[in-house]
C-alpha positions as CSV (number, residue, x, y, z in Angstrom):
1,M,133.7,103.9,85.2
2,G,133.9,102.4,88.7
3,N,137.0,101.4,90.5
4,S,136.6,97.8,89.5
5,G,136.4,98.8,85.8
6,V,139.5,100.9,86.1
7,R,141.3,98.1,87.8
8,R,140.3,95.7,85.0
9,V,141.7,98.1,82.4
10,A,144.9,98.6,84.3
11,L,145.4,94.9,84.7
12,A,144.8,94.3,81.0
13,S,147.4,96.9,80.2
14,S,149.8,95.3,82.6
15,A,149.2,91.8,81.3
16,G,149.6,92.8,77.7
17,N,152.7,94.8,78.4
18,A,154.2,92.0,80.4
19,V,153.9,89.6,77.4
20,E,155.5,92.1,75.0
21,L,158.3,92.9,77.5
22,Y,158.8,89.2,78.0
23,D,159.4,88.9,74.3
24,F,161.8,91.9,74.2
25,L,163.7,91.2,77.4
26,L,164.0,87.5,76.7
27,Y,166.0,88.4,73.6
28,G,168.3,90.6,75.7
29,T,169.1,87.9,78.2
30,A,169.6,85.4,75.5
31,S,172.0,87.8,73.7
32,A,174.1,87.9,76.9
33,L,174.1,84.1,77.3
34,V,173.9,82.2,74.1
35,F,173.4,84.2,70.9
36,D,177.1,84.8,70.4
37,K,177.7,81.0,70.3
38,L,174.6,80.2,68.1
39,F,174.6,83.0,65.6
40,F,178.2,84.4,65.6
41,P,180.4,81.4,66.4
42,T,183.2,82.2,63.9
43,F,184.2,85.3,65.7
44,D,186.4,85.8,68.8
45,P,184.1,85.4,71.9
46,R,184.4,89.1,72.8
47,V,183.5,90.2,69.3
48,G,180.7,87.7,69.2
49,T,179.3,89.2,72.4
50,L,179.5,92.7,70.9
51,L,177.7,91.5,67.8
52,A,175.0,89.7,69.8
53,F,174.4,93.0,71.7
54,A,174.3,94.9,68.4
55,T,171.4,92.7,67.3
56,F,169.7,93.5,70.6
57,G,170.1,97.2,69.8
58,A,168.7,96.7,66.3
59,G,165.3,96.1,67.8
60,F,165.4,99.5,69.4
61,L,166.2,101.3,66.2
62,A,162.8,100.4,64.9
63,R,160.9,101.5,68.0
64,P,160.6,105.2,67.2
65,L,159.3,104.4,63.7
66,G,156.8,101.9,65.2
67,G,155.8,104.6,67.8
68,V,155.1,107.1,65.0
69,V,153.2,104.7,62.7
70,I,151.2,102.9,65.5
71,G,150.8,106.1,67.4
72,H,149.3,107.7,64.2
73,F,146.6,105.1,64.0
74,G,146.1,105.0,67.7
75,D,145.2,108.7,67.6
76,R,143.0,108.3,64.6
77,V,141.4,104.8,65.0
78,G,141.7,104.1,68.7
79,R,144.0,102.8,71.4
80,R,142.5,99.3,71.8
81,S,142.7,98.0,68.3
82,M,146.4,99.0,68.0
83,L,147.2,97.3,71.2
84,V,145.7,94.0,69.9
85,L,147.8,94.3,66.8
86,T,151.1,95.1,68.6
87,L,150.7,92.2,71.0
88,T,150.0,89.6,68.3
89,A,152.8,90.7,66.0
90,T,155.4,90.9,68.7
91,G,154.6,87.5,70.0
92,L,154.7,85.9,66.6
93,C,158.2,87.4,66.0
94,T,159.4,85.9,69.3
95,A,158.1,82.5,68.4
96,L,159.8,82.6,65.0
97,I,163.1,83.5,66.6
98,G,162.7,80.2,68.6
99,L,162.4,78.4,65.3
100,L,165.4,79.9,63.5
101,P,168.1,77.7,62.3
102,T,171.5,78.6,63.7
103,Y,174.7,79.7,62.0
104,D,175.9,76.0,61.8
105,S,172.9,75.1,59.8
106,I,172.4,78.0,57.3
107,G,175.4,80.2,57.7
108,I,175.2,84.0,57.4
109,A,171.5,83.8,56.7
110,A,170.9,82.9,60.4
111,P,172.1,86.2,61.9
112,V,170.4,88.1,59.0
113,L,167.1,86.5,59.8
114,L,167.6,87.1,63.5
115,V,168.2,90.8,63.0
116,L,165.2,91.1,60.6
117,L,162.8,89.5,63.2
118,R,164.3,91.7,65.9
119,V,163.7,94.8,63.9
120,V,160.1,93.9,63.2
121,Q,159.6,93.0,66.9
122,G,161.0,96.4,67.9
123,F,158.7,98.2,65.4
124,F,155.6,96.8,67.0
125,L,156.8,97.2,70.6
126,G,157.4,100.8,69.8
127,G,153.7,101.3,69.4
128,E,152.8,99.1,72.4
129,Q,154.0,100.9,75.5
130,G,152.6,104.3,74.7
131,G,149.1,102.9,74.0
132,A,149.1,100.6,77.0
133,T,149.9,103.4,79.4
134,L,147.3,105.6,77.9
135,M,144.5,103.0,78.3
136,A,145.3,102.9,82.1
137,V,145.9,106.6,82.6
138,E,142.9,107.8,80.5
139,H,140.5,105.5,82.4
140,A,141.9,106.5,85.8
141,P,140.0,108.8,88.3
142,P,141.6,112.2,89.2
143,G,144.4,112.0,91.7
144,R,145.2,108.4,90.9
145,T,146.6,108.6,87.4
146,A,150.1,107.6,88.4
147,W,148.9,104.8,90.6
148,Y,146.8,103.1,87.9
149,G,149.2,104.1,85.1
150,S,152.0,102.4,87.0
151,W,150.2,99.1,86.7
152,T,151.1,99.1,83.1
153,F,154.8,99.3,83.8
154,L,154.5,96.4,86.2
155,G,154.6,94.5,82.9
156,S,158.3,95.3,82.7
157,P,159.5,93.6,85.9
158,L,156.9,90.9,85.3
159,G,158.2,90.4,81.8
160,L,161.7,90.2,83.1
161,L,160.6,87.8,85.8
162,L,158.9,85.6,83.2
163,A,161.9,85.8,80.8
164,N,164.5,84.9,83.4
165,G,162.3,82.3,84.9
166,A,161.7,80.7,81.5
167,L,165.4,80.7,80.8
168,A,166.2,79.2,84.2
169,A,163.5,76.5,83.8
170,S,164.7,75.6,80.3
171,T,168.2,75.4,81.5
172,A,167.2,73.0,84.2
173,V,165.1,70.9,81.8
174,S,167.6,70.7,78.9
175,G,170.8,70.6,81.0
176,D,173.8,70.1,78.6
177,A,171.4,70.4,75.6
178,F,170.6,74.0,76.4
179,L,172.6,75.3,73.5
180,S,171.2,72.7,71.0
181,W,167.4,73.0,71.8
182,G,166.8,74.2,75.4
183,W,167.2,77.9,74.5
184,R,164.3,77.7,72.0
185,L,161.7,76.8,74.7
186,P,161.2,80.2,76.2
187,F,160.8,81.8,72.8
188,L,158.1,79.3,71.7
189,F,156.4,79.8,75.1
190,S,155.6,83.3,73.9
191,L,152.6,81.9,71.9
192,V,150.9,80.8,75.1
193,L,151.5,84.2,76.7
194,V,150.1,86.0,73.7
195,G,146.9,83.9,73.9
196,V,146.5,84.9,77.5
197,G,147.3,88.6,76.8
198,L,144.8,88.8,73.9
199,Y,142.1,87.3,76.0
200,V,142.6,89.9,78.7
201,R,143.1,92.8,76.4
202,L,140.0,92.2,74.2
203,S,137.9,92.4,77.4
204,V,138.4,96.2,77.9
205,E,136.7,99.2,76.3
206,E,138.2,102.0,74.3
207,S,139.6,105.0,76.2
208,P,136.8,107.3,77.3
209,L,138.9,110.4,76.8
210,F,139.7,109.4,73.2
211,R,136.1,108.7,72.5
212,A,135.0,112.1,73.9
213,A,137.7,114.0,72.0
214,R,136.9,112.3,68.8
215,E,133.2,113.0,69.1
216,E,133.7,116.6,70.0
217,A,136.5,117.7,67.6
218,G,137.2,114.7,65.4
219,T,140.8,113.4,64.8
220,L,143.8,115.1,63.3
221,R,145.0,114.0,59.9
222,L,148.6,113.8,60.9
223,P,148.9,113.8,64.7
224,V,152.7,113.4,64.8
225,V,153.2,116.4,62.6
226,H,151.0,118.4,65.0
227,V,153.1,117.2,67.9
228,L,156.4,118.1,66.3
229,R,155.1,121.6,65.3
230,R,153.7,122.5,68.7
231,S,155.5,120.3,71.2
232,W,158.9,119.4,69.7
233,R,160.6,120.7,72.9
234,R,158.6,118.4,75.1
235,V,159.3,115.5,72.8
236,L,163.0,116.0,73.0
237,L,163.1,116.6,76.7
238,G,160.9,113.7,77.4
239,A,163.3,111.5,75.4
240,G,166.1,112.7,77.6
241,V,164.2,111.7,80.7
242,N,163.9,108.2,79.4
243,L,167.4,108.1,78.1
244,G,169.2,107.9,81.4
245,F,166.8,105.5,82.9
246,N,167.0,103.1,79.9
247,M,170.8,103.2,80.0
248,F,170.8,102.1,83.6
249,I,168.1,99.5,83.4
250,F,169.3,97.7,80.3
251,V,172.9,97.7,81.6
252,L,171.5,96.2,84.8
253,A,169.1,93.7,83.1
254,T,171.3,92.6,80.2
255,F,174.9,93.7,80.3
256,V,175.3,92.6,84.0
257,V,174.4,89.1,83.1
258,S,177.1,88.9,80.4
259,Y,179.6,90.7,82.7
260,G,179.0,88.5,85.6
261,T,179.2,85.2,83.7
262,K,182.0,86.0,81.2
263,Q,184.2,88.6,83.1
264,L,183.6,87.5,86.7
265,G,183.2,83.8,86.1
266,M,180.0,83.5,88.1
267,P,177.3,80.8,87.5
268,R,174.6,81.7,85.0
269,S,172.0,80.7,87.6
270,T,173.3,83.3,90.2
271,L,172.8,86.2,87.7
272,L,169.4,84.9,86.6
273,N,168.2,84.5,90.2
274,A,169.4,88.0,91.0
275,G,167.4,89.3,88.0
276,L,164.3,87.5,89.4
277,A,164.7,89.0,92.8
278,G,165.3,92.4,91.2
279,A,162.2,92.2,89.1
280,V,160.1,91.5,92.2
281,A,161.7,94.4,94.1
282,Q,161.0,96.7,91.1
283,A,157.4,95.7,90.9
284,V,156.8,96.6,94.5
285,A,158.8,99.9,94.2
286,I,156.9,100.9,91.0
287,L,153.7,101.0,92.9
288,V,155.2,102.8,96.0
289,F,156.8,105.5,93.9
290,A,153.8,106.0,91.6
291,R,151.5,106.5,94.6
292,L,153.9,108.8,96.2
293,S,154.0,110.9,93.0
294,D,150.2,111.2,93.1
295,R,150.6,112.8,96.5
296,V,153.7,115.0,96.3
297,G,154.1,115.4,92.5
298,R,156.0,113.7,89.7
299,L,159.1,116.0,89.7
300,P,160.5,115.4,93.3
301,V,160.0,111.6,93.0
302,M,161.5,111.2,89.5
303,L,164.3,113.7,90.2
304,G,165.2,111.7,93.3
305,G,165.3,108.6,91.1
306,A,167.6,110.3,88.6
307,V,170.0,111.2,91.5
308,F,169.9,107.5,92.5
309,L,170.8,106.3,89.0
310,G,174.0,108.4,89.1
311,V,175.0,107.8,92.7
312,F,174.6,104.0,92.5
313,A,176.5,103.5,89.2
314,L,179.8,102.9,90.9
315,P,178.6,100.9,94.0
316,L,176.7,98.6,91.6
317,F,179.9,97.3,90.1
318,W,181.8,97.3,93.3
319,L,179.2,94.9,94.8
320,L,179.2,92.7,91.6
321,E,183.0,92.4,91.7
322,T,183.0,90.9,95.2
323,R,181.6,87.7,93.4
324,S,179.6,87.1,96.6
325,P,176.2,85.7,95.6
326,A,174.4,87.6,98.4
327,L,176.1,90.9,97.5
328,V,175.4,90.4,93.8
329,V,171.8,89.8,94.5
330,A,171.7,92.8,96.8
331,A,173.3,95.0,94.1
332,V,170.7,94.0,91.5
333,V,167.8,94.3,93.8
334,I,168.8,97.8,95.0
335,G,169.4,98.8,91.4
336,F,166.0,97.7,90.2
337,A,164.1,99.1,93.2
338,G,165.8,102.5,93.2
339,S,165.3,103.0,89.4
340,A,161.6,102.6,90.0
341,A,161.5,106.1,91.3
342,V,161.9,107.3,87.7
343,F,160.0,104.4,86.2
344,G,156.9,104.2,88.4
345,P,155.5,107.7,87.7
346,M,156.5,107.6,84.0
347,P,153.1,106.5,82.5
348,A,151.2,109.5,84.0
349,Y,154.2,111.8,83.4
350,Y,154.3,111.2,79.7
351,A,150.6,111.3,79.3
352,E,150.5,114.7,81.0
353,L,152.9,116.1,78.4
354,F,150.5,115.9,75.5
355,G,146.8,116.5,74.8
356,T,144.3,113.7,74.1
357,R,144.1,114.0,70.3
358,V,147.9,113.7,69.8
359,R,148.8,111.8,73.0
360,Y,149.4,108.4,71.5
361,S,151.8,109.9,68.9
362,G,153.5,112.2,71.4
363,V,154.0,109.7,74.1
364,S,155.2,107.0,71.8
365,L,157.7,109.2,69.9
366,S,159.2,110.8,73.0
367,Y,159.4,107.6,75.0
368,Q,160.8,105.5,72.2
369,L,163.4,108.1,71.2
370,G,164.8,107.8,74.7
371,S,164.6,104.1,74.6
372,V,166.7,103.8,71.4
373,L,169.3,106.3,72.4
374,G,169.5,104.9,75.9
375,G,168.4,101.3,76.2
376,G,169.1,100.1,72.7
377,L,172.7,101.0,72.7
378,S,173.6,100.7,76.3
379,P,174.6,97.0,76.5
380,L,176.7,97.4,73.3
381,I,178.4,100.6,74.6
382,A,179.0,99.0,78.0
383,A,180.6,96.0,76.4
384,W,182.8,98.3,74.3
385,L,183.7,100.5,77.3
386,L,184.8,97.4,79.1
387,E,187.5,96.8,76.5
388,L,189.0,100.3,76.8
389,T,191.3,99.4,79.7
390,P,193.9,96.7,79.8
391,T,192.3,95.1,82.9
392,R,188.8,95.5,81.5
393,A,187.9,97.7,84.4
394,S,184.2,98.6,85.0
395,W,184.6,102.3,86.0
396,P,184.1,103.6,82.4
397,V,180.7,101.8,82.3
398,S,179.9,103.5,85.7
399,L,180.8,106.9,84.3
400,Y,178.6,106.2,81.3
401,L,175.7,105.6,83.6
402,V,176.4,108.7,85.6
403,A,176.3,110.8,82.3
404,G,172.9,109.3,81.5
405,A,171.6,110.1,85.0
406,V,172.7,113.7,84.5
407,V,170.8,114.0,81.2
408,T,167.6,112.6,82.9
409,A,167.9,115.0,85.8
410,L,168.5,118.1,83.6
411,C,165.5,117.2,81.3
412,L,163.2,116.7,84.3
413,V,164.2,120.1,85.7
414,A,163.7,121.7,82.2
415,L,160.2,120.2,81.9
416,G,159.1,121.0,85.4
417,E,156.1,119.6,87.2
418,T,153.1,118.2,85.3
419,V,149.5,117.6,86.3
420,F,146.6,115.6,84.8
421,D,143.2,117.0,85.5
422,G,141.2,114.3,83.7
423,P,138.3,115.2,81.3
424,T,137.4,118.8,80.8
425,P,133.7,119.7,80.7
426,S,133.9,119.8,76.9
427,G,135.2,116.3,76.8
428,G,138.9,117.1,76.0
429,S,141.8,116.8,78.4
430,A,143.5,119.3,80.5
431,A,146.7,117.3,80.5
432,G,150.1,118.6,80.1
433,K,150.2,121.7,82.3
434,S,153.7,122.5,83.4
435,A,153.9,124.3,86.8
436,A,157.4,125.5,86.0
437,H,157.0,126.8,82.5
438,G,153.3,126.9,81.6
439,A,154.3,124.9,78.6
440,G,151.6,122.3,78.6
441,C,149.9,120.9,75.6
442,A,146.2,121.6,76.0
443,D,144.1,119.3,73.8
444,P,144.6,120.7,70.3
445,K,141.6,121.7,68.3
446,A,143.3,122.3,65.0
């Protein structure tokens, strides 16, 4: 496939991932701003905030299961068909959330339905990210796997950009009626984005590495069992790599909005605009760090990013607590940009840990375990840590982020460097070689 074809695949992966991350991140921002009032109004405001963040975390709990189930069919049936399924289902769940009656209308059934839709949404997103990254990486030419793979993860800042932009626009349009009907508009807008995403995603071909591996050796009956038998250590260490990053990024993208508006008394628009600027900065930084990792290796770039996550944990809140709009925006922008050193090389990094015939299952399980343990719980834990001191000091939250950064760094060192050599002469994949340990997962033939 020529460069134009690879770019088309990478753009399709990015567009689809952006739509699904829009759905998921929109929920997180809405949890910080309005869901406590709409679905948990009978509780103390602080308790309502904790419950709203708990429903945010519920979506993450289903992601590893979705990764296993969707990954299984992705390794047996193909990447492309599963990505069409996940995009459609996630978008429908988001639109249905926008149609939900609130607590004032149907009582306890409202938060129950909210959690149910969130869990289903999380299930399908659990199978999306692994497959989307594989489509880009497995189409990429040698030496540019991180570069093209990173286009997929541009969907994350783009999704955040769309989510915050949609909330900001609906706030402006609805004004004082935001809590009554304005909050619904961004959720219903998901249907438009899903249509665009499907149009783009249906235009790309199946992964050539998957087709070659299936023609040569067939598919495995239970790919995830094969992964857990032969590569359980890489699954767990890969989860640890994502854990610290997810802790940091979801505190930054979700908890900071709640902290800034409710604890620091800042305008909602200031925090949303900071998120928009941060998303743009992260998009640029993802490309820079991904290309750098193609040149110097994944380990030094991602390890440098892990160090940043720990070092910036305290200054992040110091800058926020100045309440200066310029410094708040600077804090969020620096946080998003610096974290991209871990995030940008991730698509290629995870693909390089597993062989072609089990890659969808291995990547999805490892990545999503880190997501649920880190991202899914981090806003809730951060909100709880804020209540531990009489003055609601932020330093316990910072120490929590430091601990996550240490986990990411240690897991990176334990895994060592990885390489992706592309298709082997026999049509398999030489992915997953570890320079430090020789522990790579050559394409399994069993």
